[in-house]
C-alpha positions in Angstrom: -33.7 54.2 4.3 -31.5 51.4 2.4 -31.9 51.4 -1.1 -33.6 48.8 -2.7 -33.0 46.7 -6.0 -36.1 48.0 -7.3 -34.2 51.6 -6.8 -31.2 50.7 -8.4 -31.7 48.5 -11.2 -28.7 48.3 -12.2 -27.7 46.2 -9.2 -27.6 42.5 -9.1 -29.1 40.6 -6.1 -28.9 36.6 -6.1 -30.7 34.7 -3.4 -29.7 31.7 -4.8 -28.1 29.5 -2.1 -25.8 26.7 -3.3 -27.0 23.2 -2.0 -24.9 20.7 -3.4 -21.8 20.4 -5.4 -19.4 17.5 -6.8 -15.7 17.2 -6.2 -13.0 14.9 -7.7 -13.5 12.5 -4.8 -17.4 12.3 -5.5 -16.8 11.0 -9.0 -13.5 8.8 -7.9 -15.7 7.3 -5.1 -18.4 6.6 -7.8 -15.8 4.8 -9.7 -14.3 2.9 -7.3 -17.2 1.5 -4.6 -18.2 -1.5 -7.0 -14.9 -2.9 -6.2 -15.1 -3.0 -2.8 -16.6 -5.7 -0.9 -17.9 -6.1 3.1 -15.5 -8.9 5.0 -17.4 -10.9 7.6 -15.5 -12.9 9.5 -17.2 -15.4 12.0 -15.5 -16.8 14.9 -16.2 -20.8 16.5 -18.3 -18.4 18.9 -19.9 -17.0 15.9 -19.0 -13.3 17.0 -18.4 -11.4 14.0 -15.9 -8.9 13.1 -15.9 -6.4 10.0 -13.4 -5.2 8.1 -13.3 -3.9 4.3 -11.9 -6.0 1.3 -10.5 -4.7 -2.2 -11.3 -6.7 -5.4 -7.5 -7.5 -6.8 -8.5 -9.4 -10.0 -11.5 -11.3 -11.2 -12.0 -13.3 -14.5 -15.0 -15.7 -15.9 -14.2 -18.3 -13.1 -12.7 -16.9 -9.7 -12.7 -13.1 -8.2 -9.8 -12.4 -5.8 -10.3 -9.7 -3.0 -7.6 -8.5 -0.9 -8.0 -7.5 2.9 -6.4 -7.1 6.3 -4.8 -10.7 7.7 -5.8 -9.6 11.3 -9.8 -9.4 9.6 -9.4 -13.5 9.4 -7.5 -14.2 12.3 -9.2 -17.2 14.3 -12.1 -17.2 11.8 -14.0 -20.2 11.4 -16.1 -18.6 8.2 -15.3 -15.3 6.2 -18.2 -14.0 4.0 -18.2 -11.3 1.7 -20.9 -8.8 0.6 -20.1 -7.5 -3.0 -21.7 -3.9 -3.3 -24.9 -5.3 -5.2 -26.2 -6.8 -2.1 -24.7 -10.5 -3.2 -23.5 -12.3 0.2 -21.0 -15.7 -0.4 -19.0 -17.5 1.7 -14.5 -17.0 0.5 -11.9 -19.3 0.8 -8.2 -18.3 1.9 -5.9 -18.5 -0.8 -2.8 -17.6 1.3 -1.9 -15.8 3.9 1.3 -12.9 4.4 0.9 -12.3 8.3 4.2 -10.0 8.1 2.8 -7.3 5.8 -1.0 -7.9 6.8 -1.9 -9.1 3.5 -4.7 -11.9 3.5 -6.2 -12.8 -0.2 -9.2 -14.2 -0.6 -11.3 -16.3 -3.7 -14.8 -16.3 -4.3 -17.1 -17.7 -7.6 -19.6 -15.0 -8.4 -22.4 -15.3 -11.0 -21.9 -12.4 -12.4 -18.9 -10.0 -13.3 -17.2 -8.4 -10.7 -15.2 -5.2 -11.8 -11.3 -5.1 -9.9 -9.8 -1.9 -8.5 -7.5 0.0 -11.0 -3.9 0.2 -9.4 -2.0 3.1 -9.3 2.0 3.7 -9.8 3.6 3.7 -6.3 6.8 5.2 -7.4 4.8 8.4 -9.0 3.2 8.8 -5.3 4.6 11.8 -3.2 4.4 13.1 0.7 1.5 16.0 0.4 -0.7 14.3 -2.2 -4.0 14.8 -2.1 -5.6 10.7 -1.2 -8.6 9.6 0.3 -9.9 6.1 1.6 -13.5 4.3 0.9 -14.7 1.2 2.7 -16.7 -1.6 1.4 -20.7 -0.5 2.0 -21.8 -1.4 5.3 -25.3 -3.4 4.7 -26.7 -2.6 7.8 -26.7 1.1 7.5 -26.3 1.1 3.6 -23.6 3.6 4.0 -19.5 3.5 3.1 -17.2 6.0 5.5 -15.1 8.3 3.1 -12.0 9.8 4.9 -9.7 12.7 3.1 -6.1 13.6 3.9 -3.3 13.9 2.3 0.4 11.5 2.2 2.8 12.0 4.9 5.6 10.2 3.8 6.6 6.5 2.7 8.0 4.3 5.3 10.4 1.5 5.3 9.0 -0.5 8.4 10.8 -3.2 9.8 8.8 -6.1 10.8 10.0 -9.7 12.0 9.4 -13.0 10.3 11.9 -15.5 11.2 15.3 -15.6 13.4 17.8 -12.7 12.7 15.4 -11.4 9.8 13.1 -8.3 9.7 11.1 -7.9 6.5 10.9 -4.2 5.4 7.2 -3.2 4.1 6.7 -0.6 2.0 4.1 1.6 3.4 2.2 4.9 3.4 1.7 7.1 6.6 -1.3 9.1 5.9 -3.8 11.2 8.0 -6.8 9.8 6.4 -9.1 7.9 9.5 -8.8 4.2 10.3 -12.3 3.6 11.6 -14.0 0.2 12.8 -14.8 -1.0 8.6 -11.8 0.7 7.6 -9.2 -1.8 7.9 -8.5 -3.1 4.7 -9.7 -0.3 2.8 -8.1 1.3 -0.3 -6.0 4.9 0.1 -6.7 6.1 -3.0 -5.5 9.3 -5.3 -7.8 12.1 -6.8 -8.5 9.5 -9.8 -9.6 6.7 -7.9 -6.0 4.6 -8.5 -5.8 2.3 -5.5 -2.3 3.4 -4.0 -2.0 1.5 -0.5 -4.3 -0.9 1.8 -5.0 0.7 5.3 -4.0 -2.0 8.4 -5.2 -1.2 11.8 -2.3 -3.8 13.1 0.8 -2.2 11.4 -0.6 1.7 12.0 -0.8 0.6 16.0 2.5 -1.2 15.6 3.8 2.4 14.0 1.7 4.2 17.1 2.0 7.7 15.4 -0.2 10.1 16.7 -3.4 10.8 14.3 -1.6 9.1 11.0 -2.5 5.7 9.6 -0.5 3.1 8.0 -1.3 1.7 4.8 0.8 -0.8 2.5 2.2 0.3 -0.2 0.2 -0.8 -3.9 3.2 -2.4 -4.7 4.1 -4.5 -2.0 0.4 -5.9 -2.7 0.9 -6.0 -6.2 3.9 -8.4 -5.5 1.9 -10.2 -2.7 -0.7 -11.1 -4.3 0.3 -12.2 -7.5 3.0 -14.5 -5.5 -0.1 -15.8 -3.5 -2.0 -16.3 -6.9 0.8 -18.6 -8.1 2.3 -20.0 -5.2 -0.3 -20.2 -2.4 2.7 -18.8 -0.4 4.9 -15.8 0.2 8.5 -16.2 -0.4 11.5 -13.8 -0.7 14.8 -13.4 -0.4 15.5 -10.7 2.7 18.5 -8.5 2.4 18.1 -6.2 5.2 18.6 -2.5 3.9 16.5 0.9 4.1 17.2 3.4 1.5 16.6 6.7 -0.6 16.2 6.7 -4.4 19.0 8.9 -5.6 16.3 9.6 -8.3 14.3 11.5 -5.4 17.8 13.3 -4.2 18.1 17.5 -4.5 21.3 18.9 -5.4 21.8 20.3 -2.4 21.4 16.3 -0.8 23.9 14.9 -3.2 26.2 17.9 -2.6 26.2 16.8 1.0 26.5 13.1 0.2 29.0 13.5 -2.1 27.3 11.9 -5.1 27.7 12.9 -8.2 24.7 15.0 -9.5 24.8 13.4 -13.0 23.9 10.5 -11.0 20.3 9.5 -11.4 20.0 5.8 -10.3 20.8 3.4 -7.6 20.1 3.6 -3.8 21.5 5.1 -0.8 21.5 2.8 1.9 20.2 4.6 4.8 20.5 1.8 7.4 21.0 -2.0 7.8 19.3 -4.2 10.3 21.9 -5.9 12.3 22.7 -9.8 11.3 21.1 -9.2 8.0 22.8 -10.8 4.9 23.9 -6.9 3.9 25.6 -6.5 7.4 26.9 -9.8 7.0 28.7 -8.7 4.0 29.9 -5.5 5.0 27.3 -3.1 3.4 27.2 -0.4 5.2 25.2 3.2 5.5 26.6 5.0 3.0 26.9 2.6 0.2 25.2 3.4 -2.9 23.6 0.2 -4.5 24.4 0.4 -8.3 22.3 -3.3 -9.6 21.8 -6.6 -8.6 22.9 -9.5 -10.9 23.6 -7.1 -13.7 20.0 -5.5 -13.5 20.4 -1.1 -12.9 18.4 -0.2 -9.6 16.2 2.8 -10.6 14.5 3.0 -7.6 13.6 0.9 -4.3 10.8 -0.1 -6.2 13.2 -2.0 -8.6 15.0 -3.6 -5.8 12.2 -4.9 -3.9 11.0 -6.7 -7.3 14.2 -8.4 -7.8 14.0 -10.0 -4.3 10.4 -11.2 -4.4 11.7 -13.4 -7.2 14.5 -14.5 -5.0 14.1 -17.2 -2.4 16.3 -17.5 1.3 19.1 -19.1 0.8 19.7 -17.5 -2.8 22.9 -15.6 -4.0 22.9 -12.1 -5.1 25.8 -10.3 -6.8 25.3 -6.6 -5.7 27.3 -4.0 -7.1 28.0 -1.0 -4.9 30.2 2.1 -4.6 31.4 2.5 -0.8 32.2 6.4 -1.2 35.7 5.5 -2.8 35.2 2.4 -5.4 32.7 0.0 -7.2 32.8 -3.3 -6.3 30.6 -6.4 -6.4 29.4 -8.1 -3.5 28.4 -11.9 -2.9 25.2 -11.9 -0.7 23.2 -14.5 0.4 19.7 -14.2 1.4 17.4 -15.3 4.5 
């Protein structure tokens, strides 16, 4: 007959069952949920489609909400519903179809807290992330999906004759649902590192991976829309790697000095782009623009957003044998 706890007083038998616990994501959701809204687009035939929206910026008189531009396509009316159930009509501040971003404006009579933006340069492949949608008012629930950053992707998108703006995106294995278009991708501190886009995900068409526009691109686009109502930027036409991210063996293979920790190694050049026209090719190292050191790709993108098509910039490059300056007319 087996021993019982009474026969062996030294044994401890625990009958408790864990029926609830919290995680870093649980706590992050509680912090982020109030900064998300449900976006309802009403078509001329009164058909409704839904997306999530992110409170990008808010002050005493105006609140800006960023979401997927596809969510507003053809809409006659756009409504946003805050997490406190307040619903109101939104105005379109401006749209950037190239990156699938639209910025909306509303005027709530309460304080709407904005989402906290993360640092794009700190995002690494394999980092844990999660997505969170605005609350569906019909079901009183939001959708959460957990995954990892697969990679940072530079996604060319045509926006004019012989021009393809290269969007900074992240590929993740978080799930894209009906309501997660326009939802944020968040790190475990609840900081936004990107915005999910069904349109860009379909373009990339990578099985089981979703595409999110990086927070750096979102920030540059939204700030431009707030200032000007439009997005104007100078197109250069290169893809590249941050030399600061390269390993010793990569530098040795590519003939890059181990002491060099800034600059951008050119991995590709778009055909007929301004860079191609001026002779910049794969393998060039971009060192600076107008004497501003290129610490990484984020710095280059920031500079390009400060320029307009037809602006001329001076790029200092290393072509593998010598350093030289190249005058480039942006598109």
